[in-house]
C-alpha positions as CSV (number, residue, x, y, z in Angstrom):
1,M,33.1,123.2,-178.7
2,K,36.1,123.4,-181.3
3,I,34.1,125.5,-183.5
4,V,32.9,128.0,-180.6
5,N,36.4,128.1,-179.2
6,Y,37.7,128.9,-182.8
7,V,35.4,131.2,-182.8
8,K,35.8,133.1,-180.0
9,E,40.1,132.9,-180.2
10,S,39.4,134.7,-183.7
11,Y,37.8,137.4,-182.4
12,A,40.4,137.9,-179.5
13,E,42.9,137.8,-181.7
14,L,40.9,140.6,-184.7
15,V,40.1,142.6,-181.4
16,Q,43.6,142.2,-179.6
17,K,46.3,141.7,-181.5
18,V,45.7,142.9,-185.4
19,S,46.6,146.3,-185.7
20,W,44.1,148.1,-187.9
21,P,45.3,150.9,-190.7
22,T,44.2,154.7,-190.2
23,W,41.7,156.2,-192.6
24,S,44.5,158.3,-193.9
25,Q,46.7,154.9,-194.4
26,L,43.8,153.4,-195.8
27,Q,43.2,156.6,-198.3
28,N,46.5,156.7,-198.9
29,S,47.0,152.6,-200.1
30,A,43.7,153.3,-202.1
31,I,45.7,156.2,-204.1
32,V,48.6,154.3,-204.5
33,V,46.1,151.1,-205.8
34,M,44.8,153.3,-208.5
35,V,48.0,154.9,-209.7
36,A,49.8,152.0,-209.8
37,S,46.4,150.7,-211.6
38,L,46.3,153.5,-213.9
39,L,50.2,153.0,-214.9
40,F,49.7,149.6,-215.4
41,A,46.9,149.8,-217.7
42,I,48.4,153.0,-219.8
43,V,51.5,150.2,-220.4
44,I,48.8,147.4,-221.5
45,L,47.2,150.2,-224.0
46,A,50.9,150.9,-225.5
47,M,51.8,147.7,-225.5
48,D,48.8,146.9,-227.7
49,L,48.6,149.8,-230.1
50,T,52.2,148.7,-231.0
51,F,51.5,145.3,-231.3
52,E,48.3,146.5,-233.9
53,N,50.5,148.7,-235.8
54,V,52.9,146.3,-236.0
55,M,50.7,143.9,-237.5
56,K,49.1,146.3,-239.7
57,A,52.2,147.2,-241.2
58,I,53.2,143.6,-241.8
59,Y,49.7,142.4,-243.5
60,S,50.0,145.9,-245.7
61,L,53.3,144.2,-247.2
62,L,52.0,140.6,-247.8
63,Y,48.9,141.5,-249.0
């Protein structure tokens, strides 16, 4: 009976107490996540290219 009660209470909470975002809010959040991910990827790319060039310069001096 504990499991049945748990499922009923969980369903009631999801239906009555949780405030779900609107479609517009979901779209805005998705755009924010995509832009943040793109910016993060660009920063990582810049760091990678910088490190690569620094290492090439070091190796060219050593050999």
